[in-house]
N, C-alpha and C positions, 0 to 999 in steps of 0.2 A: 345263214337263214335259208330255209327252203321255200321256194315260191311255187304257187300253183297258178300258172298262166293259162288263160283260156281265150283264144282268138274269137273276136266278134266279127271282124271284117278283114278280108285279105285281098289285097290288090296284086294280082299277078303281073299286070302291066307296069305298075310303078314299084313293085317289089317291096311292099311293106305291109304290116298288119297292125291292127288296133285290137286291143282286148282288155280283159279285166284280170287282175290278180285276185283270185277268189278269197283268199284268207284276209287280205287287207281291204278289199273292196275298193281298190284304186285302179284307174285306167292307165294303160301303157301303150307305147308304140314300139314296134321292133322292125328292124330292117337288116338286110344283108350288107355286110362290109366286104367289098371285093379286095382281094390281095393280088400280088403279081402272079402267084401260083394259084390258079383257080381252084385247086383241090383243097386249099386251106382257107377259103372264104368262111366267115363266121357271122352269126347273128348277134346284134347288139340291142339292148332294151333301154328305154327311157320312160320315166313317169310322164304322163300327159298333163300339161297345165290345165287348170280349170277353164281358161279362156277358150279352149278347144272342145270342151265336153259337149256343147250344143251340136256339134257336127258328127258325132260318133254314129248315130243311127240315121241321120238325114242326108248328110253330104260329107262322108268320111274323106273324100279326095281333098277337101279343104284343109286337112291336117297335114298334107304333104309339104307345104312350106316350112313347117316346124321340123319335119324330118330332115329336110335339106340343111337347115340351120344346125341341127344336131350333128349331121355328117361333117359339117365344117368345124365342129368343136365348140360351138357357141353356147351350148347348154350342158356342160360337163357336170354341173351340180344336180342335174336331173337324171344322169345316167344311173342305171340300177346295177349295183355291184352283185354279181352272181357268184362270187367266190365264197 
């Protein structure tokens, strides 16, 4: 499946973005996953749960705890398969 991601908010400080997948009208978060070889870092995407939607336009930094949980592997069912 081809996705059409559009960022709404980008935090350069915390290194994550929040956006909308325009075809499905679903919100997502993405963040950089560092590797030992900094040249091969990659971006990973997760669907954003409804409980965080209220923060997208008003306080997007409140979404960051969800991102930390994703980074620890706690929300694998929300990971977007880009293959």
